[in-house]
N, C-alpha and C positions, 0 to 999 in steps of 0.2 A: 871820896872822889872815885869815879869809875876807873881811871887810869891805874889806880893802886891795885886793883884786883886782876889786872892783865898779867899773866905770868911772862917771865923773860923768854921762855922757850918758844913762845909764839913767833918770835922773829926768825926762827929757824925753819918754820913751816910756811911754804909759799902761799898758801891760801889764807893764812892768818897773819901774815906779816904786816898788813895794813890796818889791823885792828886798832892799834894805838892811835894812828892818824884819824880813824873814824871817830873815836871818842874825843880826840882833841878838837877836831873841826865841828863835830856835832851836826853834820849835814844829813838831810833826809831827802830822798828823791823818790817820787812815785814810780819812776821808770824802773828802779830797783825792785819794787814789789811786783810790778808787771812782769819783769824778767824772771823773777822767782816763780811766780804762778805759771808762766808759760813753760818754764823748764820742768816744773812738776807735772804739768799736763802731758808734755812730750814724753817724759820718763814713764808715766802711767800707760800711755798708748803703746810705747815700745814693749813694756812688760806684758800687756795684754796680747800684743801681736806675737811675741815669742812664745808665750804660753799656749796660744791657739795652735801654733805650728807644732809644738811638742805633742799636743793631744791628737792631732791629725796623723802624725807619723806613727 
């Protein structure tokens, strides 16, 4: 069972505290994948922008 592999210290970390509920409910939402992809693209653009500013200066 996946719940058995989740360490107890996950509850102390804000971003991982809902991991247990995720495995209990077993929900999947395409909006989560879209948000992840969008966040990755935005992070990549920010990295490119800040890198270009360093090279210009």
